[in-house]
All heavy atoms as an XYZ file, in Angstrom:
789
protein
N      -6.006    -16.335      9.242
C      -6.453    -15.566      8.099
C      -6.681    -14.130      8.547
O      -7.210    -13.872      9.598
C      -7.738    -16.157      7.530
C      -8.269    -15.385      6.395
S      -9.707    -16.030      5.482
C     -10.340    -17.353      6.394
N      -6.269    -13.179      7.711
C      -6.428    -11.767      7.994
C      -7.235    -11.136      6.882
O      -7.004    -11.409      5.715
C      -5.054    -11.072      8.070
O      -4.287    -11.709      9.086
C      -5.197     -9.607      8.377
N      -8.157    -10.277      7.252
C      -8.941     -9.564      6.250
C      -8.608     -8.093      6.332
O      -8.639     -7.502      7.397
C     -10.435     -9.758      6.484
C     -11.279     -8.987      5.492
C     -12.763     -9.168      5.731
O     -13.183    -10.237      6.184
O     -13.491     -8.207      5.458
N      -8.239     -7.502      5.218
C      -8.025     -6.061      5.126
C      -9.134     -5.477      4.282
O      -9.585     -6.090      3.327
C      -6.677     -5.747      4.461
C      -5.512     -6.070      5.350
O      -5.642     -6.098      6.565
N      -4.370     -6.327      4.757
N      -9.565     -4.299      4.627
C     -10.542     -3.594      3.797
C      -9.836     -2.423      3.152
O      -9.381     -1.529      3.835
C     -11.722     -3.117      4.624
C     -12.595     -4.251      5.065
C     -14.022     -3.761      5.206
N     -14.859     -4.883      5.577
C     -15.618     -5.535      4.729
N     -15.644     -5.186      3.469
N     -16.357     -6.533      5.126
N      -9.749     -2.443      1.841
C      -9.135     -1.369      1.092
C     -10.141     -0.266      0.828
O     -11.220     -0.221      1.408
N      -9.771      0.618     -0.052
C     -10.652      1.725     -0.421
C     -11.910      1.190     -1.092
O     -11.906      0.136     -1.698
C      -9.918      2.677     -1.365
C      -8.679      3.293     -0.746
C      -8.989      4.120      0.480
O      -9.969      4.880      0.472
O      -8.253      4.001      1.476
N     -12.988      1.894     -0.976
C     -14.293      1.542     -1.527
C     -14.767      0.169     -1.042
O     -15.457     -0.556     -1.756
C     -14.286      1.563     -3.060
C     -14.135      2.944     -3.639
C     -12.789      3.131     -4.282
O     -12.098      2.187     -4.576
N     -12.410      4.369     -4.490
N     -14.364     -0.231      0.174
C     -14.834     -1.476      0.749
C     -14.267     -2.727      0.110
O     -14.731     -3.825      0.361
N     -13.250     -2.572     -0.724
C     -12.642     -3.724     -1.391
C     -12.033     -4.648     -0.343
O     -11.260     -4.229      0.503
C     -11.560     -3.238     -2.352
C     -10.797     -4.334     -3.020
C      -9.720     -3.742     -3.902
C      -8.823     -4.830     -4.419
N      -7.712     -4.282     -5.181
N     -12.397     -5.908     -0.392
C     -11.870     -6.881      0.568
C     -10.664     -7.590     -0.004
O     -10.687     -8.063     -1.131
C     -12.931     -7.914      0.915
C     -14.033     -7.373      1.742
C     -15.043     -8.415      2.052
N     -14.394     -9.706      2.303
C     -15.050    -10.797      2.634
N     -16.348    -10.765      2.750
N     -14.432    -11.931      2.839
N      -9.619     -7.652      0.797
C      -8.432     -8.395      0.421
C      -8.181     -9.414      1.522
O      -7.993     -9.050      2.670
C      -7.207     -7.463      0.278
C      -5.978     -8.259     -0.084
C      -7.477     -6.388     -0.760
N      -8.232    -10.680      1.184
C      -7.998    -11.735      2.157
C      -6.559    -12.205      2.015
O      -6.130    -12.604      0.935
C      -8.948    -12.928      1.941
C     -10.404    -12.466      1.935
C      -8.704    -14.014      2.974
C     -10.901    -11.900      3.229
N      -5.814    -12.109      3.108
C      -4.428    -12.546      3.102
C      -4.334    -13.747      4.026
O      -4.540    -13.636      5.221
C      -3.487    -11.424      3.569
C      -3.616    -10.209      2.649
C      -2.049    -11.907      3.598
C      -2.869     -8.999      3.117
N      -4.054    -14.903      3.465
C      -3.866    -16.110      4.270
C      -2.876    -17.026      3.556
O      -2.201    -16.610      2.623
C      -5.199    -16.808      4.565
C      -5.904    -17.310      3.322
O      -5.259    -17.444      2.271
O      -7.105    -17.580      3.411
N      -2.799    -18.253      3.977
C      -1.816    -19.178      3.422
C      -2.028    -19.456      1.938
O      -1.112    -19.903      1.260
C      -1.821    -20.485      4.211
O      -3.090    -21.086      4.140
N      -3.216    -19.176      1.401
C      -3.450    -19.394     -0.036
C      -2.576    -18.486     -0.882
O      -2.236    -18.811     -2.003
C      -4.918    -19.185     -0.386
C      -5.828    -20.268      0.164
C      -7.237    -19.992     -0.200
N      -7.633    -18.741      0.439
C      -8.856    -18.275      0.473
N      -9.821    -18.906     -0.125
N      -9.128    -17.148      1.080
N      -2.203    -17.312     -0.365
C      -1.338    -16.400     -1.116
C       0.071    -16.959     -1.233
O       0.787    -16.642     -2.170
C      -1.265    -15.032     -0.441
C      -2.485    -14.207     -0.598
C      -3.470    -14.012      0.323
C      -2.887    -13.450     -1.738
N      -4.439    -13.195     -0.173
C      -4.108    -12.820     -1.439
C      -2.329    -13.242     -2.993
C      -4.775    -12.000     -2.330
C      -2.995    -12.412     -3.877
C      -4.201    -11.812     -3.549
N       0.491    -17.778     -0.250
C       1.871    -18.239     -0.193
C       2.329    -18.921     -1.476
O       3.446    -18.704     -1.925
C       2.083    -19.187      0.998
C       1.957    -18.465      2.328
O       2.029    -17.221      2.340
O       1.783    -19.153      3.344
N       1.488    -19.742     -2.070
C       1.904    -20.447     -3.278
C       1.539    -19.693     -4.560
O       1.886    -20.126     -5.642
C       1.340    -21.866     -3.308
C      -0.183    -21.915     -3.215
O      -0.797    -20.856     -2.987
O      -0.742    -23.006     -3.359
N       0.860    -18.564     -4.451
C       0.485    -17.789     -5.636
C       1.354    -16.547     -5.812
O       1.670    -16.174     -6.926
C      -0.976    -17.358     -5.547
C      -1.947    -18.506     -5.607
C      -3.383    -18.031     -5.490
O      -3.676    -16.854     -5.656
N      -4.279    -18.931     -5.182
N       1.704    -15.894     -4.733
C       2.468    -14.646     -4.794
C       3.954    -14.969     -4.727
O       4.434    -15.550     -3.765
C       2.070    -13.693     -3.644
C       0.587    -13.345     -3.722
C       2.932    -12.448     -3.666
C       0.166    -12.628     -4.994
N       4.669    -14.588     -5.781
C       6.096    -14.849     -5.866
C       6.926    -13.755     -5.213
O       7.977    -14.023     -4.655
C       6.516    -14.987     -7.335
C       5.754    -16.048     -8.085
C       5.963    -17.430     -7.513
O       7.080    -17.800     -7.203
N       4.895    -18.177     -7.351
N       6.436    -12.515     -5.304
C       7.181    -11.368     -4.813
C       6.189    -10.276     -4.456
O       5.101    -10.193     -5.042
C       8.143    -10.877     -5.908
C       9.054     -9.776     -5.498
C       9.974     -9.354     -6.644
O       9.909     -9.885     -7.750
N      10.817     -8.384     -6.388
N       6.559     -9.416     -3.506
C       5.708     -8.297     -3.097
C       6.502     -7.013     -3.275
O       7.708     -6.979     -3.022
C       5.272     -8.445     -1.619
C       4.505     -7.220     -1.153
C       4.422     -9.692     -1.446
N       5.831     -5.970     -3.730
C       6.481     -4.662     -3.799
C       5.483     -3.590     -3.406
O       4.260     -3.785     -3.488
C       7.075     -4.394     -5.178
C       6.071     -4.066     -6.251
C       6.767     -3.691     -7.555
N       5.769     -3.383     -8.568
C       5.981     -3.453     -9.850
N       7.147     -3.840    -10.297
N       5.030     -3.142    -10.697
N       6.025     -2.470     -2.984
C       5.219     -1.339     -2.542
C       5.568     -0.140     -3.404
O       6.730      0.055     -3.766
C       5.505     -1.037     -1.060
C       5.171     -2.213     -0.184
C       6.127     -3.182      0.108
C       3.894     -2.390      0.314
C       5.813     -4.289      0.879
C       3.565     -3.490      1.082
C       4.535     -4.439      1.364
O       4.215     -5.533      2.124
N       4.547      0.654     -3.739
C       4.806      1.854     -4.520
C       3.833      2.951     -4.123
O       2.748      2.682     -3.615
C       4.761      1.583     -6.013
C       3.417      1.196     -6.570
C       3.489      0.874     -8.068
O       4.524      0.449     -8.573
N       2.395      1.066     -8.752
N       4.268      4.174     -4.381
C       3.447      5.341     -4.070
C       2.368      5.512     -5.126
O       2.562      5.170     -6.294
C       4.323      6.595     -4.005
N       1.220      6.019     -4.700
C       0.131      6.368     -5.607
C      -0.310      7.786     -5.290
O      -0.216      8.244     -4.155
C      -1.071      5.390     -5.492
C      -0.697      4.004     -5.967
C      -1.597      5.324     -4.077
N      -0.769      8.478     -6.307
C      -1.215      9.865     -6.156
C      -2.716      9.933     -6.400
O      -3.225      9.311     -7.330
C      -0.477     10.750     -7.155
S      -1.020     12.466     -7.146
N      -3.401     10.694     -5.555
C      -4.837     10.910     -5.733
C      -5.093     12.410     -5.771
O      -4.617     13.144     -4.900
C      -5.635     10.306     -4.570
O      -5.433      8.929     -4.490
N      -5.852     12.848     -6.758
C      -6.208     14.256     -6.844
C      -7.436     14.524     -5.979
O      -8.396     13.756     -5.997
C      -6.500     14.666     -8.291
C      -5.274     14.646     -9.185
S      -3.922     15.692     -8.614
C      -4.635     17.314     -8.727
N      -7.357     15.591     -5.223
C      -8.454     15.992     -4.354
C      -8.938     17.355     -4.811
O      -8.138     18.267     -5.014
C      -8.000     16.057     -2.869
C      -9.132     16.530     -1.979
C      -7.474     14.708     -2.415
N     -10.248     17.471     -4.994
C     -10.809     18.759     -5.385
C     -11.055     19.564     -4.121
O     -11.880     19.194     -3.291
C     -12.098     18.569     -6.166
C     -11.865     17.882     -7.495
C     -13.158     17.716     -8.275
O     -14.244     17.906     -7.759
N     -13.022     17.349     -9.539
N     -10.281     20.598     -3.976
C     -10.372     21.407     -2.769
C     -10.514     22.872     -3.109
O     -10.450     23.284     -4.263
N     -10.753     23.642     -2.091
C     -10.853     25.084     -2.258
C      -9.591     25.715     -1.713
O      -9.147     25.347     -0.631
C     -12.088     25.622     -1.525
C     -13.430     25.114     -2.059
C     -14.561     25.596     -1.180
C     -13.637     25.561     -3.493
N      -8.955     26.607     -2.347
C      -9.316     27.230     -3.617
C      -8.832     26.467     -4.846
O      -9.182     26.810     -5.973
C      -8.610     28.579     -3.545
C      -7.391     28.315     -2.740
C      -7.799     27.263     -1.744
N      -8.016     25.424     -4.663
C      -7.520     24.695     -5.833
C      -7.411     23.203     -5.517
O      -7.456     22.788     -4.366
C      -6.162     25.236     -6.263
C      -5.098     25.115     -5.192
C      -3.809     25.836     -5.564
O      -3.881     26.939     -6.118
O      -2.755     25.260     -5.289
N      -7.265     22.406     -6.581
C      -7.086     20.966     -6.422
C      -5.665     20.681     -5.921
O      -4.747     21.463     -6.162
C      -7.295     20.258     -7.756
C      -8.704     20.427     -8.294
O      -9.579     20.875     -7.535
O      -8.913     20.115     -9.476
N      -5.496     19.571     -5.227
C      -4.168     19.193     -4.756
C      -4.040     17.670     -4.790
O      -5.015     16.953     -4.948
C      -3.881     19.743     -3.352
C      -4.835     19.267     -2.291
C      -4.521     18.179     -1.476
C      -6.058     19.917     -2.077
C      -5.395     17.742     -0.501
C      -6.930     19.484     -1.099
C      -6.587     18.401     -0.305
O      -7.457     17.973      0.661
N      -2.822     17.200     -4.630
C      -2.527     15.777     -4.713
C      -2.152     15.248     -3.332
O      -1.401     15.883     -2.605
C      -1.365     15.571     -5.680
S      -0.983     13.847     -5.985
N      -2.710     14.095     -2.973
C      -2.275     13.380     -1.774
C      -1.625     12.083     -2.220
O      -1.939     11.549     -3.286
C      -3.440     13.076     -0.806
O      -4.344     12.179     -1.439
C      -4.159     14.337     -0.385
N      -0.735     11.576     -1.388
C       0.016     10.383     -1.746
C      -0.321      9.237     -0.803
O      -0.493      9.431      0.391
C       1.524     10.674     -1.712
C       1.898     11.707     -2.730
C       1.934     13.058     -2.398
C       2.167     11.346     -4.045
C       2.250     14.019     -3.346
C       2.478     12.299     -5.000
C       2.516     13.636     -4.637
O       2.815     14.572     -5.577
N      -0.437      8.067     -1.391
C      -0.714      6.858     -0.629
C       0.225      5.756     -1.055
O       1.141      5.968     -1.852
N       0.009      4.573     -0.512
C       0.833      3.412     -0.818
C      -0.035      2.253     -1.263
O      -1.133      2.068     -0.745
C       1.604      2.967      0.429
C       2.837      3.765      0.799
C       3.251      3.439      2.217
C       3.958      3.471     -0.166
N       0.477      1.486     -2.218
C      -0.198      0.264     -2.596
C       0.764     -0.901     -2.470
O       1.972     -0.755     -2.649
C      -0.809      0.336     -3.987
C       0.147      0.366     -5.133
C      -0.557      0.393     -6.482
O      -1.763      0.104     -6.570
O       0.130      0.706     -7.465
N       0.197     -2.037     -2.127
C       0.932     -3.289     -1.994
C       0.580     -4.144     -3.208
O      -0.595     -4.439     -3.442
C       0.528     -3.989     -0.695
S       1.202     -5.643     -0.515
N       1.594     -4.519     -3.976
C       1.400     -5.314     -5.179
C       2.057     -6.681     -4.995
O       3.131     -6.778     -4.399
C       2.025     -4.620     -6.387
C       1.486     -3.233     -6.715
C       2.360     -2.563     -7.760
C       0.059     -3.328     -7.193
N       1.418     -7.706     -5.512
C       1.977     -9.049     -5.463
C       2.128     -9.599     -6.864
O       1.255     -9.424     -7.710
N       3.268    -10.255     -7.107
C       3.528    -10.892     -8.397
C       2.875    -12.272     -8.377
O       3.355    -13.192     -7.728
C       5.030    -11.019     -8.625
C       5.381    -11.666     -9.946
O       4.457    -11.983    -10.727
O       6.572    -11.870    -10.204
N       1.755    -12.389     -9.066
C       0.993    -13.630     -9.114
C       1.154    -14.244    -10.501
O       0.491    -13.825    -11.454
C      -0.474    -13.359     -8.794
S      -1.499    -14.820     -8.713
N       2.097    -15.153    -10.605
C       2.360    -15.862    -11.866
C       2.659    -14.901    -13.015
O       2.124    -15.012    -14.116
C       1.198    -16.781    -12.219
C       0.939    -17.838    -11.164
C      -0.243    -18.697    -11.493
C      -0.471    -19.699    -10.362
N      -1.642    -20.507    -10.565
N       3.515    -13.910    -12.740
C       3.951    -12.981    -13.769
C       3.105    -11.745    -13.932
O       3.438    -10.868    -14.718
N       2.007    -11.634    -13.206
C       1.138    -10.456    -13.281
C       1.092     -9.786    -11.921
O       0.828    -10.429    -10.911
C      -0.294    -10.862    -13.686
O      -0.245    -11.539    -14.947
C      -1.194     -9.648    -13.790
N       1.363     -8.486    -11.889
C       1.321     -7.735    -10.637
C      -0.134     -7.398    -10.321
O      -0.819     -6.783    -11.134
C       2.150     -6.461    -10.727
C       3.612     -6.759    -10.747
C       4.415     -6.835    -11.845
C       4.435     -7.051     -9.621
N       5.696     -7.156    -11.468
C       5.738     -7.295    -10.107
C       4.204     -7.143     -8.255
C       6.803     -7.604     -9.269
C       5.267     -7.450     -7.416
C       6.540     -7.677     -7.922
N      -0.602     -7.836     -9.167
C      -1.976     -7.575     -8.741
C      -1.954     -6.735     -7.467
O      -1.085     -6.905     -6.614
C      -2.772     -8.883     -8.500
C      -2.950     -9.646     -9.788
C      -2.110     -9.754     -7.455
N      -2.916     -5.838     -7.363
C      -3.013     -4.999     -6.178
C      -3.612     -5.822     -5.039
O      -4.734     -6.292     -5.120
C      -3.881     -3.773     -6.460
C      -3.909     -2.797     -5.319
C      -4.824     -1.626     -5.593
O      -6.030     -1.797     -5.648
N      -4.233     -0.466     -5.805
N      -2.846     -5.965     -3.977
C      -3.306     -6.719     -2.816
C      -3.972     -5.797     -1.800
O      -4.886     -6.213     -1.099
C      -2.136     -7.465     -2.176
C      -1.526     -8.510     -3.096
S      -0.021     -9.232     -2.446
C      -0.638    -10.078     -1.006
N      -3.492     -4.570     -1.708
C      -4.042     -3.614     -0.751
C      -3.590     -2.224     -1.158
O      -2.578     -2.065     -1.841
C      -3.550     -3.942      0.668
C      -4.418     -3.344      1.759
O      -5.384     -2.617      1.445
O      -4.132     -3.596      2.941
N      -4.334     -1.213     -0.749
C      -3.969      0.171     -1.011
C      -4.449      1.034      0.149
O      -5.509      0.784      0.721
C      -4.553      0.684     -2.362
C      -6.065      0.689     -2.350
C      -4.005      2.052     -2.710
N      -3.622      2.004      0.500
C      -3.999      3.008      1.496
C      -3.811      4.364      0.828
O      -2.682      4.760      0.530
C      -3.131      2.922      2.764
C      -3.189      1.537      3.374
C      -3.580      3.983      3.770
C      -2.220      1.327      4.521
N      -4.893      5.039      0.561
C      -4.830      6.357     -0.068
C      -4.702      7.430      1.000
O      -5.043      7.213      2.158
C      -6.074      6.598     -0.921
C      -6.173      5.665     -2.102
C      -7.358      5.997     -2.963
C      -7.417      5.051     -4.152
N      -8.542      5.338     -5.026
N      -4.210      8.594      0.603
C      -4.146      9.774      1.466
C      -3.317      9.531      2.724
O      -3.746      9.822      3.836
C      -5.563     10.233      1.824
C      -5.603     11.676      2.315
O      -4.594     12.384      2.158
O      -6.642     12.080      2.849
N      -2.113      9.004      2.539
C      -1.194      8.794      3.659
C      -0.556     10.121      4.054
O      -0.413     10.426      5.230
C      -0.115      7.751      3.292
C       0.977      7.682      4.342
C      -0.755      6.385      3.093
N      -0.167     10.915      3.059
C       0.530     12.172      3.339
C       0.410     13.112      2.139
O       0.204     12.673      1.015
C       2.012     11.886      3.619
O       2.745     13.073      3.802
N       0.596     14.387      2.418
C       0.700     15.375      1.340
C       2.117     15.418      0.785
O       2.355     15.977     -0.274
C       0.315     16.765      1.849
C      -1.143     16.948      2.250
C      -1.355     18.320      2.888
C      -2.053     16.774      1.062
N       3.054     14.811      1.507
C       4.462     14.814      1.121
C       4.804     13.582      0.284
O       4.788     12.453      0.782
C       5.348     14.853      2.370
O       6.692     14.632      2.014
N       5.154     13.835     -0.954
C       5.557     12.757     -1.859
C       6.811     12.057     -1.330
O       6.924     10.834     -1.383
C       5.807     13.349     -3.244
C       6.280     12.369     -4.279
C       6.414     13.079     -5.635
N       6.954     12.191     -6.619
C       8.214     12.215     -7.035
N       9.050     13.109     -6.558
N       8.634     11.364     -7.945
N       7.756     12.829     -0.796
C       9.020     12.285     -0.321
C       8.813     11.308      0.839
O       9.457     10.255      0.899
C       9.977     13.407      0.098
C      10.520     14.222     -1.067
C       9.489     15.190     -1.649
O       8.563     15.605     -0.918
O       9.598     15.507     -2.843
N       7.920     11.636      1.766
C       7.653     10.752      2.904
C       7.120      9.411      2.428
O       7.559      8.351      2.868
C       6.676     11.419      3.896
C       7.379     12.558      4.632
C       6.099     10.415      4.867
C       6.462     13.392      5.515
N       6.180      9.445      1.491
C       5.576      8.212      0.996
C       6.580      7.402      0.179
O       6.645      6.174      0.305
C       4.293      8.521      0.195
C       3.724      7.266     -0.427
C       3.256      9.178      1.101
N       7.401      8.066     -0.616
C       8.429      7.352     -1.384
C       9.448      6.697     -0.458
O       9.893      5.571     -0.705
C       9.130      8.302     -2.361
C       8.314      8.713     -3.579
C       9.056      9.777     -4.384
C       7.990      7.514     -4.451
N       9.814      7.381      0.632
C      10.748      6.791      1.599
C      10.133      5.562      2.258
O      10.813      4.556      2.473
C      11.168      7.819      2.655
C      12.154      8.837      2.127
S      12.934      9.906      3.363
C      11.615     10.331      4.456
N       8.837      5.622      2.591
C       8.158      4.459      3.164
C       8.177      3.294      2.189
O       8.490      2.162      2.566
C       6.709      4.804      3.519
C       6.490      5.263      4.911
S       4.726      5.280      5.299
C       4.452      7.019      5.361
N       7.820      3.552      0.926
C       7.796      2.487     -0.088
C       9.184      1.867     -0.244
O       9.319      0.636     -0.279
C       7.302      3.039     -1.415
N      10.217      2.699     -0.293
C      11.582      2.190     -0.423
C      11.975      1.350      0.786
O      12.589      0.287      0.641
C      12.581      3.330     -0.607
C      12.497      3.953     -1.979
O      12.094      3.299     -2.934
N      12.859      5.216     -2.087
N      11.616      1.789      1.982
C      11.936      1.046      3.203
C      11.210     -0.299      3.219
O      11.799     -1.328      3.517
C      11.556      1.867      4.439
C      12.008      1.243      5.739
C      11.791      2.133      6.945
N      11.634      3.526      6.604
C      10.626      4.297      7.021
N       9.706      3.816      7.817
N      10.542      5.554      6.671
N       9.925     -0.286      2.879
C       9.150     -1.533      2.867
C       9.710     -2.515      1.837
O       9.784     -3.719      2.088
C       7.675     -1.261      2.580
C       6.969     -0.448      3.634
C       5.698      0.025      3.399
C       7.556     -0.145      4.852
C       5.014      0.766      4.357
C       6.891      0.601      5.820
C       5.616      1.061      5.566
N      10.098     -2.007      0.666
C      10.681     -2.873     -0.363
C      12.029     -3.428      0.086
O      12.316     -4.606     -0.102
C      10.837     -2.117     -1.682
C       9.510     -1.903     -2.373
O       8.627     -2.748     -2.333
N       9.350     -0.751     -3.000
N      12.862     -2.581      0.664
C      14.184     -3.007      1.126
C      14.080     -4.081      2.201
O      14.851     -5.048      2.210
C      14.964     -1.798      1.655
C      16.304     -2.143      2.198
N      17.364     -2.490      1.404
C      16.747     -2.219      3.477
C      18.406     -2.769      2.167
N      18.057     -2.607      3.432
N      13.111     -3.937      3.091
C      12.929     -4.894      4.182
C      12.094     -6.107      3.777
O      11.923     -7.023      4.576
C      12.264     -4.201      5.374
C      13.067     -3.076      6.023
C      12.219     -2.352      7.055
C      14.346     -3.623      6.646
N      11.566     -6.096      2.550
C      10.677     -7.169      2.073
C       9.527     -7.378      3.065
O       9.248     -8.485      3.510
C      11.440     -8.457      1.838
N       8.848     -6.279      3.379
C       7.749     -6.290      4.343
C       6.635     -7.227      3.892
O       6.207     -7.199      2.740
C       7.181     -4.876      4.500
C       6.010     -4.713      5.447
C       6.476     -4.859      6.894
C       5.341     -3.357      5.244
N       6.156     -8.044      4.803
C       5.037     -8.934      4.517
C       3.755     -8.114      4.361
O       3.529     -7.169      5.126
C       4.857     -9.930      5.661
O       3.621    -10.594      5.548
N       2.896     -8.476      3.409
C       1.616     -7.779      3.264
C       0.764     -7.846      4.529
O      -0.069     -6.976      4.762
C       0.924     -8.513      2.122
C       2.001     -9.203      1.378
C       3.084     -9.501      2.373
N       1.004     -8.840      5.359
C       0.257     -8.959      6.609
C       0.516     -7.772      7.539
O      -0.323     -7.432      8.363
C       0.625    -10.253      7.333
C       0.183    -11.542      6.659
C       0.796    -12.738      7.362
C      -1.325    -11.640      6.640
N       1.680     -7.147      7.407
C       2.074     -6.068      8.302
C       1.997     -4.691      7.642
O       2.390     -3.691      8.249
C       3.495     -6.313      8.814
C       3.642     -7.632      9.486
N       3.040     -7.938     10.681
C       4.307     -8.752      9.099
C       3.331     -9.175     11.022
N       4.092     -9.701     10.071
N       1.494     -4.641      6.421
C       1.472     -3.399      5.642
C       0.786     -2.252      6.374
O       1.366     -1.197      6.591
C       0.814     -3.674      4.279
C       0.558     -2.463      3.426
C       1.569     -1.559      3.147
C      -0.692     -2.242      2.880
C       1.334     -0.449      2.339
C      -0.941     -1.150      2.070
C       0.080     -0.247      1.804
N      -0.451     -2.438      6.773
C      -1.212     -1.356      7.397
C      -0.613     -0.920      8.735
O      -0.536      0.268      9.022
C      -2.676     -1.741      7.542
C      -3.380     -1.797      6.186
C      -4.855     -2.128      6.266
N      -5.430     -1.940      4.950
C      -6.009     -0.816      4.546
N      -6.128      0.197      5.351
N      -6.491     -0.724      3.311
N      -0.163     -1.879      9.531
C       0.476     -1.530     10.802
C       1.775     -0.774     10.572
O       2.088      0.174     11.300
C       0.756     -2.785     11.628
C      -0.504     -3.399     12.208
O      -1.487     -2.648     12.431
O      -0.520     -4.616     12.430
N       2.556     -1.178      9.566
C       3.823     -0.513      9.278
C       3.599      0.926      8.826
O       4.372      1.825      9.188
C       4.599     -1.289      8.222
N       2.557      1.176      8.049
C       2.242      2.550      7.630
C       1.883      3.388      8.854
O       2.406      4.496      9.030
C       1.105      2.580      6.577
C       0.636      3.998      6.320
C       1.563      1.933      5.276
N       1.021      2.868      9.712
C       0.643      3.601     10.927
C       1.845      3.852     11.814
O       2.026      4.961     12.340
C      -0.422      2.833     11.703
C      -1.822      2.835     11.103
C      -2.744      1.916     11.910
C      -2.399      4.236     11.055
N       2.679      2.841     12.010
C       3.882      3.005     12.823
C       4.823      4.064     12.234
O       5.401      4.860     12.962
C       4.633      1.683     12.973
C       3.885      0.688     13.848
O       2.934      1.089     14.555
O       4.255     -0.508     13.818
N       4.979      4.074     10.916
C       5.844      5.054     10.255
C       5.322      6.473     10.450
O       6.105      7.405     10.638
C       5.969      4.748      8.765
O       6.589      3.497      8.559
N       4.014      6.633     10.366
C       3.429      7.962     10.526
C       3.510      8.449     11.969
O       3.610      9.649     12.219
C       1.976      7.979     10.057
C       1.773      7.796      8.564
C       0.291      7.659      8.240
C       2.385      8.941      7.778
N       3.478      7.524     12.914
C       3.508      7.891     14.332
C       4.916      8.001     14.897
O       5.071      8.384     16.052
C       2.712      6.881     15.161
C       1.232      7.007     14.900
O       0.715      8.095     14.682
N       0.519      5.890     14.911
N       5.933      7.657     14.095
C       7.317      7.697     14.584
C       7.851      9.116     14.616
O       7.429     10.008     14.012
C       8.201      6.835     13.696
């Protein structure tokens, strides 16, 4: 069993119980507005969604991955193409940023 802590301390437990509930996993970019000086700006993150009996549920999210929308979109596309397991989501994001 693996425990991930999302934003605001949200706990997401990923273990064998997900296997029979989650039909498909997808990754998508998310935008967060940051109030900064002298102006507000947007940072981009990634969320992991699972199809649970026809409803997409957020399994995990990492906000503020990059200021570059293109970098985050490329990561999401790569993770979707490779059908990345949610178990490896956080490590894959870190590895992508460090490459």
